[in-house]
N, C-alpha and C positions, 0 to 999 in steps of 0.2 A: 481346551486345555492345551498349554504349551508343552513342548517336548520335555523340558525339565520336570514339570509336574507329572507328566505321563510316566516318565522313568521312575520317579519317586513312588507313584502309585503301584507300578509293577513290582518294585523292590519291596514295598510294604506287603503286597499280597503274595510274594514268593514263598513257597512252602519252607517251613523250618524243619530241618531233619534232626531227629534225635533217636538215640538207641534207647529202647525201653528197658527200664530196670524192673518194672512190674507191669502186668497187663491187668487193668481194672475194668470196671463197667463202662467207663468212657472209651476205653480202648476197644471194648467189644462192640460198642455202637459205631466207632470209626471203621473197624474191620468189616462189619456188616455193610455199612454204607459203601465202602470201597468195592467189596466183592459184588454187591448188588448193582453197582453202577456199571459193571463190566459183563454181567451175565449174558445180556442179549447179544453181545458181539463176541462171545467166547473168550473173553479176556482172562478168565481164571479157570484152570483145569480142575475138574472135580465138582464144579457147581453148574449144573444145567439149568437150575431154577434159583430164584432169589433165596438167600440164606434167611432162615427163620430166626426169631429171637433165641429160641432154644439152641439152634445150631451155632449162633454167634457166641452164646455164653459157653457152650461146650468147646468150641474152637479156642476161645480166649483162655479158658481154664487150662486146657491142655498146653497152650503156648506158655502160660504163666509157670506151669510145672517145668517145662523144658528150659525156660530162662533161669529158673531157680537152680536147675541141675548144673548150670554153668557152661554147657556146651552149645547152647542156642542163644543167638542174639537176634533181635528184631529191630529193624530201622523203620520208623514211622515218620512220614512227612505230613505236616498239618499247616493249614492257613487259617485265617480268621473265619473263613467260610466253611471249613470242614477238612476232612482227611484228603490227602493228595496222593500218597503212595505208601506201599508196605513191601518190605522184602525180609525174608527170614534166612538167616545164615546158621547152619547147624554143623558144628565141628565134629569130626569122627571121634568117638569115644575109645576106639581101638588104639592101644599103645603104639603100634607100628604105623598107624595111619593118621596121627595127630596133625600132620601137615595138610590134610585135606578137609575142606568144608563144602557143604552142599547148599546151593541157593534154591529156595522154594517160595512159593506164593508171591512172586514178583507181580505186584499190582500197581498200576498207575490210573488214577481217575481220568476218565476221558477228557475232561476240561484242562488237564495238565499234560496231555500227550503232545510231543513235539516242542516242548518248552525248555528242553535241556535238563529236565529233572532227573532222567535216567542217568545221565553222565554225572550229575551231582551226587546221586545215590551211589554210583560205582566208586566215585572218589572216596566217599566215606567207608565203603566196603574195603577198598584197597588200604586205607589208613588203618582200619581195625585189624585186617589180616596181617599186615606188617607188624603191628603192635603185638599180636597174639602168636606170631610165628606160623601162620597159615600160608602155604605156598601154592596150593592148587585148589581151584574152584570147579565144582561139578554141578550139573543141573539136568533135568529132564523136561521135555517139552513136546507137545503134540505137533506133528509135522504140518508145515504149511500155514501156521497161525502167525498173527502179528508178532507174538512173543518169539516164535522160532526165528523169524527174520531179524528181529531186534538183537537177539543173542548172537546170531551170525555177524551182524554189523559191528558188534563190539568184540569180535574176534573169537568167540566160542566155536569149537569144532566138534563134529559128531565123532564119537568113538564106537558107537553101537546103535542099532535100530531095532526096535521091537515092533513087530507087525501088529499085534493085538494089544496096543498100549492103552487105548481108551475106547469106550463105546458111548456114543451119543445118539440118542433116538434109535438104538439098535444097530447103528453103523459103526464098524470097526475103524479105528484110526491108528496110523503108525506113530510111533514116538521116537524121538531122538535123545540119546544120552550124550551130553556134551561136556567138554572140559576146556580149561584154559588156566595157565599159570597166572598167579597174581602179578608176577613181574611183567608178563606180556600184557595183561590188562592195564597195568600202569603205563606201559609204552603206548597202548591204544589211546589213553587219556592224556598223553603228553605230560606225565607226572615225573618222569626221570630226568 
């Protein structure tokens, strides 16, 4: 395969990112596949074992309710081969805190790690935040994980640490509460 054809193949298989307007049974299957693809390497906090069909349906139904409520947005990346990434953005419902949104369940399928997909997803997040008037992003993450290092690399900084954040196989793990302004994230991504 020549270089031109290889680039066309890569572009064709590049994940398409879109904000979900509703979470249906196909979405439930994609979420299950994503989470289950990362369970063994600790890629998703809260799931020590593969997600069951019932858990996938419950998760997706709850996500659908949150999306319908208007304060939650879910960005899903898909290729022709299946799901590639998911991130959930939840805006504060408190009147004095509408400038804040929390990022959760940031998941990238192992086959798409290191491909620039996270930066693409962050560009979409910045775009939506600016559109919605969201100025500050928060998140929480287990200390020392791949996700923790990734968030730091993109400029998120810890503002608090919880000693007993998560328990995996009976072992306590510290968690970091992190934040970054949308403006600073845009600078990190060279969007300004």
